[in-house]
KEKESE-659860 format. One record per residue (C-alpha): x negated, z, y. Coordinates in steps of 0.001 Angstrom, whole numbers. Layout:
N
X_Z_Y
...
This chain:
839
-6084_34973_-47113
-4779_31502_-47990
-1349_31250_-49588
333_28224_-51128
2684_27482_-54019
53_28558_-56542
-380_31983_-54986
-2824_33681_-52618
-6621_33524_-52450
-8629_36117_-50552
-12138_35567_-49237
-14369_37389_-49761
-12978_38938_-52899
-14517_42248_-51835
-16485_43546_-48905
-16580_42253_-45348
-17752_39109_-43594
-20110_39576_-40671
-20153_37144_-37767
-21492_36996_-34232
-19355_36165_-31202
-21165_34127_-28544
-20067_33121_-25081
-18719_29598_-24691
-17873_27179_-21908
-14961_25845_-23967
-11842_26444_-21820
-9611_26696_-24890
-6281_25139_-25735
-3847_23578_-23302
-600_25272_-22328
1967_25182_-19543
713_27059_-16492
1915_30637_-16411
2220_30495_-12614
3359_26957_-11768
5811_24922_-13885
4370_21617_-12674
1004_21906_-14367
-885_22402_-17590
-3786_24813_-17820
-6356_25919_-20356
-6457_29295_-22066
-9037_30474_-19550
-6719_29635_-16626
-8507_26477_-15484
-6033_23823_-14288
-5799_20612_-16285
-6344_17679_-13922
-5360_15000_-16410
-5971_11321_-15652
-5888_8394_-18047
-3735_5802_-19756
-2379_4581_-23081
-5046_4164_-25734
-5585_2998_-29286
-8370_2256_-31765
-9259_-823_-33784
-8019_-267_-37338
-11155_-1850_-38783
-13511_564_-36998
-11358_3294_-35549
-13895_6122_-35676
-16741_4030_-34257
-14555_2701_-31460
-13284_6187_-30635
-16859_7428_-30305
-17726_4548_-27964
-14613_4932_-25848
-14773_8709_-25549
-18376_8506_-24397
-17406_5999_-21721
-14394_8054_-20687
-16441_11228_-20430
-18995_9512_-18182
-16188_8617_-15750
-14277_11883_-16300
-11170_10184_-17707
-9629_12819_-19944
-5955_12253_-20831
-4630_9578_-23200
-1448_8798_-25068
-2179_7515_-28568
169_6459_-31355
-1209_8480_-34238
1791_7051_-36089
146_3606_-35981
-2493_4927_-38391
269_5177_-40994
-846_8466_-42449
2789_9213_-43286
5598_6732_-43828
5748_2939_-43948
5513_2121_-40223
2295_221_-39485
1191_523_-43120
-1719_-1654_-44268
364_-4049_-46359
1332_-7143_-44336
3244_-10360_-44858
2458_-13940_-43816
6125_-14849_-44144
8367_-12048_-42827
9074_-11634_-39114
8610_-8324_-37342
11336_-5752_-37854
11908_-5096_-34144
8579_-3810_-32836
7290_-2880_-36308
5677_-5163_-38893
7921_-5951_-41853
7322_-3757_-44906
8956_-5856_-47673
10385_-2614_-49091
13628_-2541_-51029
15942_-19_-52660
16996_-2540_-55331
14642_-935_-57844
12101_1873_-57974
9735_3385_-60518
10695_6740_-62063
12062_9048_-59365
10841_6925_-56478
13158_5721_-53733
11724_2272_-52979
9588_-571_-54279
7757_-3452_-52642
9520_-6759_-53244
7931_-10185_-53731
10187_-13237_-53975
10401_-16835_-52844
11036_-15809_-49219
8042_-13490_-49222
5752_-14244_-52164
2676_-12351_-50887
1684_-9031_-49364
-1910_-8549_-48301
-4005_-5507_-47491
-6794_-6080_-44982
-5367_-4753_-41738
-7310_-1589_-42570
-10853_-1811_-43912
-11243_-1521_-47673
-14705_9_-47967
-16745_-956_-51022
-20356_-725_-52173
-22429_-3877_-52789
-23278_-4640_-56370
-20599_-2391_-57817
-17780_-3230_-60191
-14206_-2143_-59466
-11109_-1896_-61574
-7929_-3335_-60010
-4542_-2261_-61298
-937_-2694_-60207
2301_-1206_-61541
4902_-3991_-61420
8252_-5054_-62781
9414_-8668_-62980
12915_-10033_-62809
13745_-13660_-63626
10348_-15093_-62710
10360_-18840_-63428
7861_-21675_-63029
5419_-23175_-62743
5964_-24915_-59458
3030_-27150_-60398
1049_-27401_-63599
-905_-24246_-64285
-517_-20466_-64426
2286_-18716_-62558
3737_-15261_-61979
2424_-12055_-60482
-1308_-11907_-59855
-3645_-9919_-57624
-6028_-12097_-55605
-8943_-11779_-53259
-9095_-14079_-50284
-9971_-14467_-46665
-6985_-15478_-44517
-4725_-17382_-46915
-1773_-17717_-44582
1531_-19026_-45879
-284_-20882_-48646
-1183_-17546_-50231
1127_-18157_-53230
-252_-21577_-54068
-2261_-21936_-57253
-5537_-22839_-55562
-5393_-20153_-52836
-7669_-17164_-53284
-9456_-15808_-56336
-7385_-14112_-59070
-8714_-10725_-60196
-5968_-9869_-62722
-4149_-11840_-65343
-842_-13549_-64510
2342_-11656_-65449
5642_-13506_-65786
7826_-11116_-67766
7531_-7352_-68122
10565_-7161_-70369
12689_-5264_-67865
10228_-2361_-67762
7434_-1276_-65468
4014_-2458_-66590
475_-1891_-65318
-1540_-5085_-64961
-5329_-4648_-64892
-8278_-6691_-63694
-11872_-6400_-62515
-13795_-7485_-59458
-17504_-7296_-58743
-18977_-7107_-55256
-21754_-9675_-55676
-22689_-9889_-51999
-25293_-7208_-51368
-24485_-7226_-47661
-20738_-6758_-48125
-19343_-3316_-47403
-15758_-4281_-46535
-13655_-6182_-49018
-11799_-9367_-48139
-8017_-9290_-48041
-6457_-8040_-51258
-3293_-10011_-52040
-336_-9116_-54237
1282_-12467_-54994
4061_-14228_-56828
1983_-17366_-57333
3070_-20882_-58336
6576_-19709_-59228
9851_-21410_-58376
12069_-18348_-58667
12356_-14668_-59497
11363_-11279_-58130
8435_-8929_-58599
8722_-5259_-57727
5510_-3307_-57012
5178_481_-57121
1465_1281_-56915
-1912_-458_-56645
-5329_940_-57592
-8886_-16_-56626
-11372_2217_-58459
-15137_2007_-58773
-16375_1925_-62354
-18777_4868_-62564
-19602_4584_-66267
-18202_3405_-69576
-14442_3955_-69298
-14886_6243_-66267
-13702_5454_-62777
-13818_6954_-59331
-10827_7745_-57084
-8418_5145_-55772
-9985_3915_-52533
-7079_1769_-51304
-5299_2975_-48187
-1597_3560_-48862
-1699_2594_-52562
1737_4036_-53433
4721_2312_-51875
6762_5526_-51785
4718_6390_-48720
7086_9117_-47563
5945_11379_-50410
2264_11806_-49512
-256_11717_-46643
-2979_9107_-46703
-6321_10953_-47084
-8494_8116_-45779
-6735_7808_-42448
-6475_11589_-42214
-10256_11863_-42537
-10645_9309_-39766
-8485_11450_-37503
-10647_14473_-38333
-13554_12558_-36834
-11575_11176_-33874
-10338_14598_-32798
-13749_16208_-33200
-15312_13476_-31068
-12583_13859_-28445
-13140_17609_-28252
-16877_17121_-27881
-16330_14782_-24912
-13599_16776_-23159
-10885_14222_-23960
-7290_15293_-24645
-4787_13269_-26640
-1011_13160_-26437
-253_12055_-29996
2880_10224_-31125
3435_11372_-34703
6534_9531_-36010
8273_6171_-35668
12041_6309_-35162
12526_2944_-36929
10475_3809_-40012
12069_1817_-42838
12555_4535_-45474
13671_7469_-43335
16358_5327_-41737
17813_4592_-45209
17878_8068_-46746
21366_9457_-46234
22099_13117_-45476
23085_13427_-49135
19605_12292_-50183
20704_8942_-51594
19464_5544_-50481
21520_3069_-48460
20963_-518_-47398
22262_299_-43914
19564_1461_-41509
20503_4211_-39059
18436_6266_-36651
20844_9111_-37315
19376_9300_-40818
15940_9550_-39215
17151_12240_-36754
17633_14405_-39776
20002_17343_-39855
18883_20678_-41337
18898_20971_-45112
18574_17217_-45622
15905_15362_-47561
14513_13665_-44465
14281_16976_-42593
12356_18470_-45526
9986_15497_-45570
9453_15661_-41815
8778_19384_-41972
6154_18719_-44625
4512_16346_-42128
4765_18879_-39300
3171_21462_-41589
365_19016_-42366
-230_18349_-38664
-586_22053_-38012
-2619_22871_-41117
-5056_19990_-40726
-5404_19574_-36945
-3982_22740_-35433
-7562_23874_-34910
-8335_21090_-32452
-8454_21687_-28714
-8412_17892_-28266
-4719_17788_-29150
-2989_17920_-25783
403_17715_-27467
2463_16368_-30309
5067_13773_-29305
7785_13611_-31950
8337_9860_-31686
8066_6881_-29414
11154_6097_-27338
14081_7599_-29169
17697_7350_-28066
18047_9073_-24659
21670_10058_-25215
21826_10939_-28896
22368_14613_-29669
20837_14150_-33124
17580_13128_-31437
17794_16227_-29225
18329_18492_-32231
15473_16899_-34157
13067_17301_-31242
14062_20939_-30825
13563_21531_-34558
10061_20026_-34346
9146_22117_-31316
10519_25265_-32897
8610_24596_-36115
5318_24216_-34244
6092_27315_-32209
6632_29344_-35377
3755_27987_-37452
916_26943_-35130
-1186_29953_-34089
-2669_27861_-31266
753_26857_-29924
109_23188_-29285
2499_21598_-26836
5457_19542_-28073
7630_16850_-26511
9473_13629_-27354
10164_10405_-25453
13049_8067_-24621
13261_4311_-24163
14913_4709_-20748
16518_7276_-18412
15720_10927_-17815
18403_13048_-19547
17684_16263_-17683
21216_17623_-17752
21700_16732_-21391
18252_17597_-22717
15142_18368_-20677
16632_21292_-18748
19341_22150_-21259
18871_25746_-22508
20034_24603_-25952
16586_22999_-26376
14200_25700_-25155
11057_24895_-27129
10157_21485_-25680
7137_22300_-23540
7224_19450_-21067
9332_16475_-20031
8331_12893_-20721
9370_9816_-18782
8963_6102_-19518
9540_4086_-16345
7949_741_-15660
9051_-1113_-12551
11379_-3204_-14725
12821_-317_-16741
12899_2331_-14012
14248_2295_-10483
13046_-1222_-9823
11663_-2616_-6591
12600_314_-4345
12155_4035_-4861
15276_5824_-6161
17856_3458_-4628
19068_250_-6324
17298_-3032_-5539
20634_-4531_-4536
23219_-2078_-3242
26626_-2231_-4936
29209_-4400_-3213
30326_-4331_-481
27227_-2507_813
24049_-4075_2200
20662_-2915_3473
20185_-3789_7149
17319_-3328_9608
19232_-2676_12833
17667_-2485_16266
18437_1159_17062
17851_2371_13517
17856_6147_13048
14262_7007_12134
12138_4888_9786
13381_2540_7084
16622_563_7022
20317_1464_6991
23151_1050_4518
25705_-1260_6118
29416_-1589_5408
31949_-3984_6883
35190_-2295_7965
37405_-4779_6158
35590_-4284_2844
37409_-1443_1130
35737_523_-1640
36724_3764_-3305
33137_4477_-4223
30058_2274_-4098
27459_4538_-5672
23888_4592_-4405
22466_7748_-5980
22922_9391_-9367
20629_12037_-10835
20586_15592_-12140
20030_18725_-10104
19704_22419_-10831
19865_25541_-8686
22526_28163_-8021
24026_28325_-4543
25304_25882_-1974
23834_22407_-1774
24059_20443_1437
24656_16691_1606
23877_15468_5108
23659_12029_6710
23882_10074_9935
26629_7542_10676
27069_4926_13361
30260_2885_13828
30608_-332_15810
34069_-1670_16671
35618_198_13778
39350_-217_13192
41608_1209_10521
44810_2993_9704
45549_6354_8140
48669_8479_7635
46903_11464_9226
45944_9428_12274
44157_6134_12762
41422_7927_14651
40280_9446_11302
40053_6132_9414
36261_5919_9372
34138_5534_6229
32252_8414_4606
30156_9548_1678
31805_10717_-1531
30179_12882_-4205
30864_13919_-7797
29336_16993_-9454
29590_17482_-13206
31319_20650_-14305
29695_23409_-16371
29814_23045_-20157
31624_19734_-20071
34447_20791_-17783
36011_18361_-15320
33730_17250_-12478
34202_18384_-8898
34639_15778_-6171
34916_15628_-2421
33917_13694_689
31596_14134_3669
32819_15055_6183
35334_17209_4283
38737_18138_5700
39789_21633_6698
42412_21558_3943
39837_20375_1362
41889_17349_297
39458_14537_-440
42132_11823_-683
43042_12187_2986
41057_10540_5780
38477_12681_7600
35966_10583_9595
36538_10064_13350
36039_6519_14638
35645_7405_18319
32059_8795_18630
29514_6490_20235
26050_6221_18656
24686_8137_15708
26643_11172_14484
25619_13742_11867
27916_14976_9110
27358_17402_6258
29233_18663_3229
29682_22210_4529
31494_21342_7758
34395_19256_8900
33917_16474_11416
34687_18947_14207
32002_21381_13032
34255_23958_11411
33284_25436_8084
34968_23558_5245
36851_25453_2532
34661_26530_-365
36339_24207_-2864
35360_21194_-738
31663_22100_-692
28859_21584_-3199
28516_25037_-4701
26902_25711_-8090
27404_29134_-9635
24532_29064_-12143
21108_27565_-12766
22269_25088_-15392
21545_21408_-14673
24365_19274_-13270
24738_15566_-12586
25516_14467_-9055
26590_11019_-7891
26715_9970_-4248
28432_6857_-2944
30055_5259_91
33855_5256_480
35964_3109_2749
39666_3463_1980
41147_3089_5457
39056_603_7456
40157_-2862_8482
37450_-4057_10871
34118_-3345_12526
30881_-2173_10929
29379_1107_9720
25744_2130_9290
24680_5048_7055
21233_6554_7396
19022_9623_6903
20891_10773_3804
19603_14173_2690
20422_16398_-262
19176_19922_403
18861_22523_-2345
20008_26147_-1916
16391_27216_-1349
16097_24823_1610
14030_22099_-37
15070_18525_671
15085_16275_-2385
13043_13088_-2180
15903_10587_-2649
14778_7856_-228
17649_8673_2079
15895_6845_4911
16324_3625_2907
12625_2803_2859
12315_-663_1330
8615_-622_485
8142_-2542_-2767
7016_-152_-5487
5397_-2883_-7596
3178_-3736_-4625
2570_-140_-3519
1132_1728_-6510
830_5026_-4632
4536_4968_-3820
5313_4019_-7419
3741_7223_-8751
4738_9545_-5905
8436_8643_-5810
9008_9663_-9422
6767_12693_-9138
8436_14075_-6015
11965_13758_-7388
11382_14572_-11046
8349_16887_-10931
8490_20278_-12589
9203_22282_-9443
11728_19868_-7942
15386_20881_-7868
15966_17514_-9575
13282_18184_-12182
13364_19917_-15540
11496_23061_-14495
8544_22107_-16699
5583_19710_-16406
6361_16003_-16296
4230_13327_-17963
5080_9684_-17430
3944_8593_-20871
4439_4906_-20113
4066_3334_-16668
3357_-204_-15566
3406_-2512_-12573
5547_-5345_-13854
8367_-7505_-12513
11471_-5926_-10948
14276_-6825_-13301
11813_-8111_-15916
10091_-9495_-17819
8236_-6409_-18966
4802_-7942_-18507
2077_-6678_-16214
1936_-8582_-12934
-577_-11380_-13405
-1882_-11102_-9837
-3278_-7637_-10561
-6140_-9454_-12265
-7074_-10898_-8846
-7595_-7376_-7512
-11064_-7043_-8999
-11851_-3847_-7047
-8817_-2143_-8545
-7060_-1166_-5324
-3886_-874_-7403
-5474_1681_-9737
-7198_3503_-6887
-3894_4023_-5107
-2073_4915_-8314
-4612_7605_-9147
-4963_9033_-5645
-1198_8901_-5169
-1150_11620_-7816
-2274_14073_-5145
1408_14371_-4139
3033_17790_-4658
5395_16661_-7420
2733_17213_-10067
3565_14340_-12456
808_13233_-14835
845_9418_-14955
-423_7411_-17959
-580_3670_-17317
263_1344_-20210
-1742_-1873_-19747
-5524_-1467_-19810
-7053_-4974_-19820
-7732_-5021_-16065
-9115_-1488_-16149
-11614_-2427_-18868
-12382_-5964_-17707
-13348_-4844_-14192
-14668_-1417_-15215
-12333_456_-12891
-12863_3884_-14431
-14827_5096_-11412
-11509_5564_-9583
-10591_8320_-12017
-13946_10013_-11559
-13737_10007_-7766
-10342_11687_-7904
-11410_14324_-10397
-14563_15091_-8424
-12397_15675_-5355
-9982_17927_-7251
-12694_20071_-8859
-12369_23720_-7948
-8841_23429_-6527
-6727_26014_-8425
-3545_23933_-8387
-1954_26107_-11054
-2208_29449_-9220
1432_29406_-8130
745_29190_-4394
314_25470_-3838
3188_23655_-2159
3786_20513_-138
1392_20463_2817
4192_18798_4826
1553_17021_6882
2624_14684_9682
638_11464_10082
531_8808_12813
2437_5574_12298
777_3351_9712
-647_6259_7717
695_8536_5010
-745_11997_4325
59_13538_961
-1236_16760_-480
-735_20471_-874
-1564_23737_825
-2070_27228_-511
-795_29190_2485
-1596_32494_841
-5286_31775_301
-5520_29489_3362
-6737_26292_1798
-5384_22822_1246
-6140_19157_653
-4767_15775_1699
-5129_12133_814
-4622_9982_3905
-3868_6315_3260
-3293_3289_5432
54_2091_4091
-994_-1540_4592
-3888_-1113_2174
-2038_-2202_-954
-3279_-4362_-3789
-791_-7052_-2754
-2240_-7303_746
-5776_-7332_-606
-4995_-10187_-2991
-3131_-12069_-233
-6029_-11624_2211
-4039_-9464_4645
-6391_-7150_6548
-4852_-3760_7378
-4767_-2613_10991
-7088_368_11421
-5415_3576_12496
-6928_6711_13944
-5385_9838_15389
-4608_13318_14190
-2963_14674_11046
-1004_17879_11605
-475_20436_8810
2100_23128_9726
2279_26837_8864
-1452_27332_8596
-2755_30767_9592
-4908_30817_12703
-8640_31273_12247
-11834_29311_11652
-11628_26573_9049
-14125_24438_7205
-13074_20812_6800
-14727_18578_4214
-13966_14849_4458
-14359_12735_1308
-15045_9098_602
-12350_8384_-1991
-14154_5369_-3423
-17459_7094_-4116
-15933_10502_-4731
-18418_12203_-2415
-18168_14379_710
-19155_12481_3859
-18559_14962_6678
-18255_18739_6981
-16748_20307_10097
-15930_23775_11323
-12879_24088_13565
-11181_26997_15294
-7411_26993_15003
-5596_29392_17318
-2042_28335_16418
47_27812_13264
-763_24110_13049
-3972_22688_11671
-5021_19579_13583
-7147_17208_11529
-8711_14574_13754
-9572_11546_11675
-13349_10933_11805
-12875_7161_12174
-10231_4443_12151
-8697_4236_8671
-8249_802_7124
-8036_2025_3521
-7987_5778_2843
-9832_9066_3157
-9360_12591_1799
-9948_16030_3240
-10122_19616_2028
-9821_22681_4232
-10411_26380_3702
-10245_29327_6079
-13590_31031_6460
-13612_34742_5784
-10286_34718_3911
-11488_36014_554
-8784_38663_436
-6132_35996_270
-3830_38103_2407
-1885_36974_5439
-1826_39503_8245
1479_39630_10071
2801_41801_12873
6544_42426_12886
8190_43158_16237
11739_44456_16651
14440_42176_18013
17147_44125_19851
20418_42477_20809
22816_44207_23167
26281_43165_24198
27105_44191_27772
30699_44114_28890
30147_43323_32541
């Protein structure tokens, strides 16, 4: 049964339809894993190991290029791409095929030359030609024609005060054919006229008609079609619609074959570009490629000028675009959402619909619009395609991603280049706020550097960390402090004048934030001094205990009474010092369930733009779906890029010197970390120029058969020798796991600079692994092939993985307990009896 405004049609009218159901290897549609919030999975339960980058297709041959690219991607098992479907301009004026030689870009979008000064009938806009912009051409999209055929050209126009000629000859509005006419397009000798000249339509709309014949029998794509105000010295021409129709017989014509022929482009969907997307999605599905599709542009010219009352305004506002319910723009957008579902809801190649590219991260109207889109798809799409949106910066978890007011967004999206994200270092600022500094002291506590503060540099709060968290219960903020020659004064005793950490926690539902210091006081008063200056060496403090180890009052501790997201800020305070130095280190924020957040509390100053593995892992570990600082849903970094800390936002030129793609190799394999973030890199020239796609294939080959989405995988917590990092996960229920082991000196920067890494051997230790006999399979990460299989007996709860050779780049390993098909851990519980004897 199909139902529309005209009624319902039933097929067949009577009787039944017989069909045969056959088995298929199609895994189905994508969804969020039912067992693990970090991952996507298919309908059949197979995990989605998605790797890829941003992608697009040449407008002149989009279907052909998609076929070529998808075939190449499938060969190298690259399967996940973010594509701006909106750039096809099926709906709206953004990226439409009409272009100007004279007008500058409108932000990141080509100028449209639209106006609300006049419009035909009940239209909202017209295209405007004047002395500042006398031409608009169509040729950005192919205009397909047949050789030897004759075509009728028509345009509905209205003139206003057109004067001329600028030089002797005809003048006024005329449609022309031409190659690239440039800014001379309105001169009398530029191009070939195909209609008569029109100078005065008498204040009314008039259709001007002409004819063109395709004489070249090898021409299948027309030259640029120009709408021009030619050889005039003043006036305006408004354009409403343009036709290009094949003459099929005497006074009979075929359909209009121009893309986007009507300038009121918000009232229809372009059928030509829609057909092309039919083909693109079918080809993607056939090759196992999945597309994250951006479907709207927030700066679309018309939607930003339709007011909530439905009238037009000259003032552009994104709040008009983020349409409220019962408004004209909301109705138009819902028509588009309906079209998406009706036309392409069948396709398994649609990974997800992304409402728009980079909307306002702190605009509640954007939040409401995204929720409305997600809810609409949820209610109308029987295949429940995933829905998200994106922001130009930040990660508004508290406000949006984890806010229960917006429940239908399926996954979180993040845009974070080096220049627009954290910067050079993971999580912490590149330059600490005054008066703090990063210092590498001789007796540093653990790895990394320390945060240093001079005693005579007072600060109420120099903030180093700020992010959102979620989880009911008590959180623990813990750190190490060392004072040297500290001096100060305090009303409660000079011996308590030391510096400390200070924290703020946002209140529930917009209530006042909570604040206190570490170490807290026994009276809970955060404005009084609390840090002793007498201890020698490193001392540990935490938010639950005073400096003397007594339990702090509840109001001075970090206690959250619900699972709603909150914002926390952590800084350094020195209100009482007057001399000496302080060193802060090993800062930890521990969730109620015991997990330590990955906040770079050891002050590791590895440069993220030079260490691609760290660049992906740092965001994934803190913001991933299962992190207490994540949104509780999968995370896709929809735009990522190794560019310059602090800008400009241009890919680092030296990456082109890394012809083996060490940067991409480490970025892809760094995704083995337990955070679960899917990372889609923005710039692709180096990937294509040096054919680096084999790095994706090697990773996917390694991950094949690992059921990451089963709900049991967690951080392997593997310990590695100095100079190596070991990232991966373990399923401690089914006794299997995997690691990527990398020499931290093997970065693209060192390769380009000719720095040879020191080889490191030794043993990797994975804790909490059930005793038994294990099979180890070591993998060459560059070829994506197993190179060594071992069987080891493990009598204790640690799995010792002896590296098969000295590692100068990286290696990977998988392990599985032999004979553990039941997936059950056998435990023996013994009683513990405590007796108190009064002797």
